[in-house]
Structure formats: structure tokens, C-alpha cells
Backbone as a ProteinNet text record, in pm:
[ID]
protein_1_A
[PRIMARY]
MMADASSQIAESNEANNLISLPINVIAGSSLPDIFLTSATVSASTVTVGQSVTISTIQNCNPFPTATSYATLQYRFSIDATWESTDTFIGSDISTFTATIAAEAENITYTIPNSPGVRYILLQCDASNTTAESNENNNVVAIPITIVAAAIDAPGNKYGISTSILKGKIYPNPAGEKLFVEVSDGALKAAAIHYADGRLFRAIDQHELELGINVSALES
[TERTIARY]
80	-47	121	42.2	102.9	26.9	106.3	42.1	90.7	37	48.5	83.5	22.1	37.3	53.1	14.4	14.6	112.2	190.1	245.8	223.3	83.9	25.7	82.8	125.6	195.8	336.4	420	587.6	569.1	663.6	643.1	794.8	779.8	893.9	1020.3	929.4	1014.1	921	966.8	924	929.1	1001.5	1042.7	968.1	887.6	822.7	642.4	652.9	499.6	452.5	563.7	498.5	526.1	365.1	412.9	377.4	403.7	380.6	329	247.5	198.8	190.9	225.3	258.1	162.1	141.6	5.5	80.8	-16.6	50.1	-63.2	-72.8	-128.1	-133.4	-218.8	-240.9	-330.2	-304.6	-367.2	-502.1	-600.3	-716.1	-696.6	-782.3	-765.2	-797.6	-673.1	-686.1	-756.7	-808.5	-847.6	-956.9	-984.7	-1132.3	-1232.7	-1396.7	-1460.7	-1550.5	-1524.3	-1587.3	-1788.3	-1870.5	-2008.9	-2109.9	-2222.4	-2349.6	-2456.9	-2499.7	-2648.2	-2721.2	-2885.1	-2984.3	-2981.9	-2951.3	-2986.8	-3130.9	-3143.8	-3315.9	-3313.1	-3456.3	-3502.9	-3594.8	-3611.9	-3721	-3862	-3860.1	-3979.6	-3954.6	-4048.8	-4051.5	-4113.3	-4241.8	-4283.5	-4288.9	-4221	-4158.4	-4212.7	-4225.8	-4248.2	-4153.5	-4133.1	-4016.6	-4009.1	-3884.6	-3891.1	-3892.3	-3926.7	-3934.8	-3817.2	-3747.3	-3650.4	-3672.4	-3510.3	-3627.8	-3400.4	-3423.9	-3316.4	-3279.7	-3146.6	-3080	-3029.5	-3032.3	-2947.9	-2865.6	-2759	-2702	-2627	-2579.5	-2440.1	-2354.6	-2254.1	-2111.1	-2016.7	-1997.3	-1940.4	-1802.3	-1724.4	-1579	-1543.8	-1554.5	-1526.1	-1422.9	-1310.8	-1334	-1261.7	-1265.1	-1211	-1067.3	-1066.9	-926	-836.3	-711.2	-627.6	-501.8	-550.1	-503.9	-655	-630.9	-748.4	-762	-826.8	-895.5	-1037.9	-993.5	-1100.5	-1165.4	-1326.1	-1417.2	-1482.2	-1447.7	-1561.1	-1703.2	-1788.5	-1944.2	-2007.7	-2045.7	-2100.8	-2198.3	-2276.1	-2447.6	-2507.7	-2549.9	-2543	-2684.1	-2821.7	-2930.7	-2908	-2991.3	-3019.5	-3085.7	-3114.9	-3236.7	-3281.3	-3130.2	-3138.7	-3093.4	-3049.9	-2944.9	-2829.8	-2766.6	-2648.5	-2570.5	-2437.9	-2352.9	-2277.3	-2263.6	-2213.4	-2128.1	-2025.9	-1971.4	-2048.5	-2150.7	-2275.1	-2329.2	-2407.6	-2474.7	-2503	-2563.4	-2574.9	-2534.8	-2399.5	-2361.5	-2448.8	-2458.3	-2555.5	-2443.1	-2371.8	-2279.4	-2181.9	-2121.6	-2020.6	-2023.5	-1966.6	-1961.4	-1793.6	-1743.7	-1631.4	-1651.3	-1606	-1659.3	-1518.6	-1485.8	-1349.5	-1365.3	-1243.8	-1301.9	-1181	-1188.3	-1091.3	-1102.1	-1027.9	-991.9	-1136.2	-1198.3	-1327.9	-1440.3	-1447.5	-1533.5	-1532.9	-1626.7	-1653.4	-1733.9	-1804.4	-1998	-2009.2	-2019.3	-2097.2	-2193.2	-2262.3	-2450.5	-2369.2	-2419.3	-2420.9	-2540.4	-2574.1	-2738.2	-2692.9	-2777.1	-2777.1	-2880.8	-2913.9	-3006.3	-3067.7	-3134.3	-3183.1	-3286.3	-3238.3	-3414.7	-3423.4	-3563.7	-3566.4	-3547.4	-3486.7	-3477.2	-3638.4	-3652.7	-3760.1	-3735.4	-3784.8	-3757.7	-3874.6	-3936.7	-4112.2	-4047.4	-4079.3	-4078.6	-3991.7	-3976.6	-3950.2	-3753.1	-3734.8	-3553.7	-3507.7	-3365.6	-3284.7	-3187.5	-3162.7	-3084.7	-2943.8	-2821.8	-2787.6	-2658.4	-2611.6	-2482.7	-2368.5	-2291.7	-2137.2	-2061.1	-2023.9	-1941.1	-1768.5	-1653.6	-1512.2	-1530.3	-1601	-1628.3	-1459.1	-1364.7	-1241.4	-1142	-1174.8	-1107.1	-966.1	-995.9	-883.8	-864.6	-942.5	-880.4	-916.2	-826.6	-812.5	-936.2	-1000.1	-1120.6	-1114.6	-1185.8	-1191	-1289.4	-1398	-1506.8	-1540.8	-1517.3	-1528.6	-1664.7	-1722.6	-1861.5	-1962.4	-1945.2	-2071.2	-2080.5	-2029.8	-2029.3	-2128.7	-2235.9	-2322.8	-2480	-2561	-2677	-2768.6	-2855.7	-2978.5	-3110.7	-3127.3	-3280.4	-3391.4	-3504	-3568	-3675.5	-3687.4	-3835	-3898.1	-3998.6	-4074.3	-4125	-4122.4	-4127.1	-4221.7	-4276.5	-4422.7	-4392.9	-4494.2	-4456.3	-4539.7	-4463.2	-4502	-4688.1	-4751.8	-4897.5	-4805.4	-4942.2	-4920.1	-4992.8	-5001.7	-5125.2	-5197.1	-5330.5	-5389.3	-5422.1	-5366.7	-5359.6	-5516.5	-5551.3	-5662.1	-5722.2	-5684.1	-5791.5	-5676.7	-5741.4	-5633.5	-5621.1	-5601	-5575.6	-5477.4	-5405.9	-5335.4	-5376.4	-5338.6	-5332.8	-5198.6	-5202.2	-5033.1	-5078.7	-4977.8	-4950.9	-4830.3	-4803.5	-4662.5	-4692.6	-4746.2	-4777.7	-4648.6	-4636	-4493.5	-4547.9	-4670	-4749.9	-4877.2	-4960.3	-5095.9	-5139.9	-5262.8	-5311.3	-5420.3	-5467.2	-5568.5	-5653.9	-5780.7	-5859.5	-6064.9	-6108.3	-6142	-6029	-5958.5	-5894.2	-5980.9	-6038.2	-6078.1	-6169.2	-6189.8	-6254.8	-6384.4	-6506.1	-6624.5	-6686.6	-6762.8	-6803.6	-6723.9	-6652.5	-6598.6	-6427.7	-6320.8	-6193.4	-6159.2	-6108.6	-6055.7	-5945	-5848.4	-5699.1	-5675.5	-5620.3	-5579.4	-5431.3	-5352.9	-5194.6	-5200.8	-5085.8	-5038.6	-4925.4	-4895.5	-4802.8	-4866	-4998.5	-5045.4	-5217.8	-5257.7	-5407.7	-5338.8	-5330.2	-5401.2	-5491.5	-5428.2	-5488.9	-5572.1	-5490.6	-5540.1	-5490.7	-5540.9	-5477.3	-5534.9	-5511.9	-5547	-5557.9	-5657.8	-5639.3	-5664.8	-5557.4	-5467.6	-5503.6	-5547	-5538.7	-5386	-5407.1	-5258.6	-5171.3	-5211	-5176.8	-5128.8	-5136	-5140.4	-5212.5	-5363.5	-5452.1	-5493.5	-5549.3	-5588.5	-5744.5	-5814.8	-5994	-6012.4	-5966.4	-5977.7	-5914.8	-5943.8	-5872.2	-5969.5	-5914.9	-5961.6	-5908.8	-6051	-6031.3	-6030.2	-6014.8	-5956.4	-6086.9	-6176.3	-6332.3	-6347.9	-6353.4	-6390.9	-6232.1	-6147.6	-6085.5	-6163.3	-6214	-6216	-6396.4	-6486.2	-6607	-6573.5	-6498.9	-6439.9	-6431	-6328.3	-6367.2	-6450.9	-6532.7	-6632.4	-6557.6	-6495.8	-6502.8	-6554.9	-6691.3	-6787.6	-6763	-6742.8	-6698.8	-6601.1	-6512.8	-6416.2	-6415.1	-6333.6	-6321.5	-6298.5	-6349.3	-6342.2	-6194.5
-110.5	-33.1	125.8	225.3	323	456	523.2	675.2	810.1	903.8	999.4	884.8	855.1	748.6	868.1	979	1023.2	1126.2	1137.4	1227.8	1391.9	1449.1	1576.1	1646.3	1588.7	1658.8	1692.7	1734.3	1809.2	1690.8	1642	1583.4	1602.5	1581.4	1579	1468.2	1368.4	1229.2	1158.3	1116.6	1049.2	915.7	892.1	767.1	619.4	705.6	547.3	594.7	567.5	597.6	466.8	359.6	204.4	91.4	39.8	-34.7	-191.8	-351.2	-421.2	-536.4	-612.3	-736.3	-879.8	-970	-1159.8	-1150.7	-1232.8	-1297.6	-1478.4	-1570.5	-1734.6	-1734.2	-1790.6	-1886.2	-1980.3	-2089.4	-2210.6	-2259	-2417.7	-2430.3	-2477.1	-2488.4	-2604.2	-2697.7	-2805.4	-2925.9	-3040.4	-3053.5	-3186.2	-3319.4	-3350.6	-3467.6	-3492.7	-3621.6	-3690.2	-3663.2	-3673.2	-3680.4	-3814.7	-3918.7	-4020.7	-4007	-4028.5	-3993	-4103.5	-4105.1	-4189.3	-4112.4	-4160.1	-4086.1	-4217.7	-4212.4	-4277.8	-4373.1	-4373.4	-4492.8	-4489.9	-4642.7	-4679.6	-4808.1	-4792.4	-4997.2	-4982.1	-5111.5	-5187.1	-5146.6	-5159.8	-5165.7	-5056.5	-4951.4	-4868.4	-4942.1	-4932.4	-5065.4	-5186.3	-5280.3	-5425.5	-5553	-5645.3	-5724.6	-5764	-5850.8	-5949.1	-6056.7	-6104.6	-6160	-6129	-6055.6	-6056.5	-5981.2	-6037.9	-5958.3	-5807.4	-5760.6	-5655.5	-5648	-5555.6	-5499	-5342.4	-5333.1	-5185.9	-5180.6	-5069.4	-4989.3	-4905.6	-4824.3	-4719.5	-4711.7	-4572.2	-4560.9	-4485.4	-4545.8	-4506.7	-4414.7	-4278.4	-4183.6	-4136.7	-4112.3	-4055.9	-3877.3	-3780.2	-3653.8	-3604.8	-3573.8	-3627.9	-3799.2	-3763.7	-3901.1	-3914	-4046	-4055.2	-4068.6	-4025.2	-4037.1	-4180.7	-4229.6	-4402.2	-4477.8	-4646.9	-4711.9	-4698.7	-4698.6	-4707.1	-4760.4	-4768	-4896.6	-4822.1	-4827.1	-4811	-4863.6	-4925.1	-5009.6	-4973.6	-4994.9	-4983.1	-5086.3	-4994.9	-5090.5	-5077.3	-5189.4	-5161.1	-5223.2	-5123.8	-5235.9	-5153.4	-5260.7	-5207.3	-5166	-5039.2	-4991.9	-4935.5	-4891	-4841.3	-4694.1	-4604	-4505.1	-4449	-4340.8	-4289.9	-4199.3	-4343.1	-4236.9	-4416.1	-4388.3	-4506.2	-4520.3	-4627.7	-4721.1	-4819.9	-4865.6	-4999.7	-5084.1	-5095.9	-5176.6	-5211.2	-5137.3	-5182.2	-5281.5	-5391.6	-5492.5	-5505.7	-5548.6	-5529.7	-5636.3	-5596.5	-5679.1	-5724.8	-5631	-5668.1	-5545	-5566.5	-5503.2	-5465.7	-5379.8	-5368.7	-5344.5	-5368.6	-5259	-5200.2	-5078.8	-5030.5	-4989.6	-5010.1	-4958	-4839	-4744.9	-4615.4	-4632.8	-4557.4	-4565	-4435	-4379.7	-4259.6	-4230.4	-4326.8	-4342	-4346.6	-4403.7	-4459	-4399.5	-4321.8	-4277.5	-4285.7	-4369.5	-4387.9	-4541.4	-4649.4	-4791.5	-4789.7	-4861.5	-4890.9	-5024.8	-4995.7	-5151.2	-5192.6	-5289.8	-5311.2	-5476.2	-5505.6	-5575.2	-5663.4	-5763.1	-5810	-5855.5	-5784.8	-5872.9	-5841.8	-6019.4	-6052.2	-5936.5	-5912.7	-5803.5	-5840.5	-5833	-5935.5	-5914.8	-5969.1	-5932.1	-5833.1	-5707.2	-5558.7	-5473.4	-5517	-5416.6	-5251.2	-5150.3	-5023	-4931	-4869.1	-4788.8	-4799.3	-4852.2	-4879.9	-4806.7	-4794.2	-4779.3	-4853.9	-4833.9	-4911.4	-4791.4	-4819.6	-4732.6	-4817.5	-4702	-4755.6	-4608.2	-4679.5	-4620.5	-4622.3	-4504.4	-4504.3	-4521	-4550.7	-4555.6	-4605.3	-4682.7	-4725.2	-4850.9	-4857.2	-4859.6	-4775.7	-4630.9	-4527.9	-4527.8	-4574.7	-4604.9	-4485.3	-4397	-4311.3	-4156.5	-4074.2	-3915.2	-3842.5	-3824.7	-3756.5	-3548.7	-3512	-3368.4	-3317.6	-3396.7	-3434.3	-3548.2	-3525.3	-3703.8	-3696.5	-3598.4	-3549.1	-3593.8	-3654.3	-3699.7	-3853.4	-3941	-4062.1	-4137.4	-4140	-4178.4	-4146.8	-4254.2	-4237.6	-4321.8	-4285.9	-4339.8	-4323.4	-4436	-4484.9	-4531.3	-4438.6	-4519.8	-4611.1	-4726.9	-4799	-4911.1	-4905.6	-4925.4	-5086.3	-5141.3	-5295.2	-5366.5	-5419.2	-5460.5	-5617.7	-5656	-5804.1	-5868.1	-6042.6	-6110.7	-6173.5	-6177.2	-6289.8	-6392.9	-6440	-6574.8	-6677.3	-6755.1	-6812.6	-6932.2	-6957.8	-6975.2	-7162.6	-7264.2	-7370.8	-7396.3	-7479.9	-7519.4	-7389.6	-7211.7	-7115.9	-7057.4	-6979.3	-6894.7	-6768.2	-6752.9	-6629.3	-6594.8	-6548.7	-6485.7	-6411	-6356.3	-6249.6	-6202.9	-6020.3	-5964.8	-5917.6	-5929.2	-5879	-5942.8	-5969.6	-5980.6	-6060.3	-6218.7	-6298.5	-6361.1	-6353	-6415.6	-6579.8	-6518.8	-6661.6	-6684.5	-6753.6	-6740.3	-6862.3	-6877.4	-6968	-6862.4	-6953.8	-6889.4	-6964.4	-7000.1	-7072.1	-7060.3	-7157.5	-7280	-7298.2	-7431.3	-7482.5	-7603.2	-7603.2	-7500.3	-7429.3	-7299.3	-7129	-7165	-7119.7	-7120.3	-6962.6	-6904.7	-6750.7	-6682.1	-6739.8	-6632.3	-6703.6	-6644.5	-6654.3	-6618.4	-6632.6	-6598.6	-6563	-6486.9	-6475.8	-6458	-6536.5	-6531.1	-6531.8	-6452.5	-6437.4	-6419	-6472.2	-6523.2	-6372	-6308.5	-6206.4	-6072.8	-6050.5	-5935.8	-5920.9	-5811.2	-5778.1	-5724.4	-5765.6	-5707.8	-5565.6	-5498.9	-5322.1	-5375.9	-5392.9	-5411.5	-5556.9	-5582	-5626.1	-5650.1	-5712.7	-5752.4	-5863.8	-5860.3	-6041.8	-6014.5	-6118.4	-6055.3	-6262	-6212.2	-6349.7	-6346.1	-6508.3	-6555.5	-6483.1	-6385.1	-6353.8	-6183.3	-6185.9	-6059	-5967.2	-5992.6	-5861.1	-5866.6	-5728.6	-5715.5	-5719.8	-5851.4	-5855.3	-5706.2	-5733.1	-5608.9	-5592.1	-5449.2	-5437.5	-5451.3	-5501.5	-5539	-5444.4	-5411.9	-5350.4	-5441	-5358.4	-5460.1	-5434.5	-5418.9	-5464.9	-5575.5	-5625.8	-5697.5	-5847.6	-5789.9	-5884.5	-5970.1	-5876.2	-5960.7	-6057.3	-5997.2	-6070.6	-6170.1	-6162.4	-6274.5	-6197.3	-6227.6	-6176.4	-6254.1	-6144.9	-6236	-6239.9	-6393.4	-6428.2	-6485.1	-6496.7	-6520	-6482.7	-6371	-6311.6	-6340.8	-6426.7	-6471.9	-6561.3	-6524.5	-6578.1	-6731.7	-6852.5	-6978.2	-7036.2
11.2	1.1	-3.8	-111.8	-112.4	-50.8	40.6	58.6	-44.2	-62.1	-172.3	-333.6	-322	-467.5	-588.8	-579.5	-695.2	-653.6	-584.6	-542.7	-547.8	-468.2	-496.7	-347	-297.3	-147.3	-132.2	-127.7	-98.8	64.8	83.7	214.2	277.8	416.9	437.1	423	427.5	444.9	325.1	224.4	120.4	106.4	213.8	204.1	282.6	352.3	413.9	389.7	274.3	231.8	125.3	191.5	114.1	226.1	229.3	335.4	261.2	269	245.4	328.5	307.4	401.9	340.8	382.5	351.5	377	231.2	248.3	213.3	267.2	175.6	118.4	-42.9	-91.2	-122.1	-105.4	-136.3	-233.4	-316.2	-393.3	-314.2	-383.4	-382.3	-359.9	-270	-210	-300	-376.8	-519.2	-423.1	-253.9	-222.1	-294.5	-357	-361.5	-281.8	-292.4	-250.9	-279.6	-159.4	-213.2	-127.9	-217.2	-136.8	-198.5	-118.2	-185.9	-276.1	-339.1	-398.5	-423.4	-448.1	-506.4	-361	-272.5	-137.9	-132	-142.1	-132.9	-54	11.2	17.1	-7	-55.5	-124	-143.3	-18.6	99.5	207	219.5	366.2	448.7	431.5	550.4	546	632.1	646.8	746.3	664.9	778.3	847	968.7	980.7	933.7	896.2	801	657.1	636.6	480.2	420	314.1	238.7	169.9	188	88.1	55.2	-104.1	-143.4	-163.6	-63.4	-29.8	-161.2	-212.2	-323.5	-297.9	-386.7	-406.1	-506.6	-526.4	-593.9	-507.8	-536.7	-464.4	-544.1	-496.9	-583.2	-590.5	-686.5	-651.5	-763.7	-656.6	-702.5	-682.5	-798	-923.8	-936.4	-1123.7	-1132.4	-1067.2	-1035.2	-961.8	-1097.7	-1055.6	-1144	-1191.5	-1103.7	-1057	-1046.4	-1051.3	-999.9	-870.9	-855.3	-643.2	-599.6	-470.9	-431	-328.6	-296	-171.8	-150.7	-41.2	43.1	101.8	73.2	87	203	268.2	433	464.9	465.5	532.3	630.5	748.4	892	903.6	981.4	1057.3	1201.9	1201.5	1348.4	1431.2	1490	1595.6	1612.8	1521.8	1496.8	1369.3	1351.4	1228.3	1257.6	1328.8	1413.7	1372	1282.1	1252.3	1362.2	1444.1	1553.1	1506.1	1552	1486.4	1589.6	1683.4	1746.9	1689.3	1585.7	1483.6	1429.6	1371.3	1365.4	1190.2	1156.3	1029.5	931.4	844.3	706.8	565.9	556	453.5	383.5	274.6	211	79.8	-14.5	-138.6	-134.5	-249.6	-340.2	-476.7	-459.5	-560.8	-668.5	-783.4	-822.4	-919.3	-894.3	-975.7	-1051.5	-1183.8	-1242.5	-1264.2	-1439.6	-1477.8	-1577.1	-1657.5	-1680.4	-1627.5	-1509	-1420.9	-1238.9	-1249.5	-1103.4	-1023.3	-1050.5	-995.1	-1002.1	-914.5	-933	-836.5	-890.6	-890.6	-818.7	-642.5	-532.6	-478.8	-439.5	-384.3	-333.6	-210.5	-116.3	-105.1	-37.2	-32.5	159.3	215.1	376.6	382.4	508	562	692.6	689.3	841.9	982.3	1038.2	1192	1256.2	1391.9	1460.3	1557.1	1483	1581.3	1518.8	1577.1	1517	1565.3	1491.4	1515.7	1415.7	1438.8	1328.4	1308.3	1256.9	1271.9	1127.4	1105.9	999.2	927.6	808.3	731.5	703.7	731.6	756.8	665.4	559.1	415.5	516.7	435.8	479.6	328.2	316.8	180.8	255.5	140.9	217.2	354.5	402	530.3	609	481.7	570.3	528.7	506.3	548.8	470.1	348	315.2	208.4	168.8	81.5	159.9	157.8	184.1	179.5	205.2	165.4	194	34.3	118.2	211	231	284.6	361.1	467.3	539.7	594.9	597.1	678.2	619.5	516	407.8	358.9	443.7	370.5	460.2	573.3	587.2	505.5	524.2	461.9	562.8	621.5	703.3	628.5	613.1	565.7	681.4	691.5	809.3	720.4	786.3	773	855.6	866	938.6	944.4	1080.1	1093.1	1186.6	1144.2	1177.9	1196.2	1292.5	1351.7	1243	1199.8	1157	1199.3	1080	1115.7	1171.5	1280.4	1338.3	1305.6	1221.7	1128.6	1262	1215	1307.9	1228.5	1282.8	1212.5	1168	1048.8	994.4	947.8	951.5	923.5	851.4	745.3	623.6	639.6	818.7	828.7	967.2	991.9	1152.3	1203.7	1303.7	1391.7	1418.5	1383.5	1404.4	1531.4	1621.3	1728.6	1766.6	1902	1964	2071.7	2074.3	2184	2185.7	2311.5	2353.4	2428.4	2510.4	2554.9	2508.3	2509.1	2520.6	2407.1	2366.5	2244.7	2184.2	2098.3	2004.3	2002.8	2027.1	2020.7	1962.5	1888.7	1915	1776.1	1756.3	1626.3	1569.3	1461.6	1377.3	1445.9	1392.4	1426.7	1414.7	1498.8	1466.1	1384.4	1481.7	1482.1	1541.5	1621.4	1679.9	1745.6	1741.8	1786.4	1904.8	2006.1	2084.3	2129.4	2209.3	2194.4	2353.9	2405	2534.8	2578.5	2640.3	2656.1	2813.2	2839.8	3015.1	3074.3	2910.8	2989.2	2960.5	2995.2	2955.5	2884.3	2911.8	2823.6	2681.5	2534	2434.9	2436.5	2364.5	2352.6	2215.6	2109.6	1946.5	1863.6	1810.3	1717.4	1539.2	1477.6	1314.7	1301.8	1186	1141.2	1011.5	939.9	792.5	729.5	604	526.7	510.1	478.9	454.3	356.9	265.9	159.3	195.9	290.4	349.9	377	321.5	287.6	438.2	481.2	594	583.5	675	727.7	832.7	894	971.5	1090.7	1168	1310.4	1393.7	1469.6	1663.9	1770.4	1812.9	1947.1	2038.6	2183.8	2316.5	2365.2	2359	2393.3	2299.6	2187.7	2045.6	2129.3	2160.2	2185.4	2309	2474.1	2537.5	2509.7	2425.3	2403.6	2314.3	2222.7	2107.2	1968.8	1896.1	1755.1	1673.8	1612.6	1474.3	1363.7	1332.4	1186	1112.7	1146.6	1049.5	912.4	880.3	761.2	650.7	740.8	669.3	568.6	444.9	287	383.8	285.3	350	232.8
[MASK]
+++++++++++++++++++++++++++++++++++++++++++++++++++++++++++++++++++++++++++++++++++++++++++++++++++++++++++++++++++++++++++++++++++++++++++++++++++++++++++++++++++++++++++++++++++++++++++++++++++++++++++++++++++++++++++

């Protein structure tokens, strides 16, 4: 910076008009970024024991100058936070080259007995083999709702969707009414489904106590 740059003023000291400040200029980051796009689960509401397909695309930006590899890992979790204690589902390895910077990956998973809202987690570069420009965008969490599997009543083409741990469904074969008894507490509600998964109807606690009318069920 220079004072009196146009020399319009005759000064007693012309030698102190100039000052300079050092700055450090660095090049922009040349590190790649590994990230996920199009992450999906084949169904958002699933039944215990149902198989789903988890799909995504693992990307590398920019194109690598040499062939590199990135591990994609899948986990099942009760929350949206990636932790080493989450249930391991499986992994894939994507290969990136000077002409390939994205690879589609998928895996099949059988839903465990854990009813409620749960999460499928995906993490790119899970082995941390690549130094990235952004390490904070590696995890994607997909919520799913898990419902209990139907419990088939022997001799009848339907089941009762509930979480009976100890109890009985009677009579068998059923007449006009079906009764449910549990030894670990009173049922608040239930739902009757046909064996093909179609809902017959929901049942409230009052009907559970009086007996469920199943006379309208298809044979």
C-alpha cells in the first residue's frame, strides 16, 4: 500500500509511503470426495422375516488419476447414527478409474424381529482407505417401519398380527368367534390378515375381550 501515490504533496519524508503485508496463497484441495447417491430400500414398511433390497450408487469426485477402491458397508440400527455396535449386514467394493467415477451397488437383507421404526445405514469408504476433501458426508440413514409377522392359526387361512409371546388362539378350527388369550398381559388391539397378507380388519380391545367375530372370513 502506498500513501500519496500521486505525489501531490511535497513531504518532509518521502521514504515512508510504502508498506507491504505478506499473505500465504495455497492451492485448492486436490483430494477426492467419496459419497453416496440414490440410496433406497425396496420397501419402507416391512414385516419381520421379509427380504428387502438395499441399493445405492457410490461416487468418487473428481475422477481418480489411478485406479482406486472404496468399501461400501451396510448396517441395521435402531437410530440414524452410525456405530460399530449396529448390526452388520454386508459390504460391497466399488472400483474407480480415470473413466469410471460411480458404481451402482445393492444387497439383499432379511428383516430381523425388531418391530418399530428402524434404520438401514450405508457408509461409503467404510475402510477409510481414501483421504477425502469431505469426511462428513459418508453416511446415509434410511428409515423403515417394521411390523410383526402374522401368526397363523392352524386350520384357518388367516393369522393374528400381534406380539404374543405366551398364549393361545382357540378354538381350532374356529367357529363364528375366535378367542385370544395371553399370559403376559392384556392385548390392547390386534389385526386379522389373510395368509396372502391382505387385511381382514382391525380389532379393538373390547372385541378381543368378547371374542372376535370371524364368520365373514373367506373360506
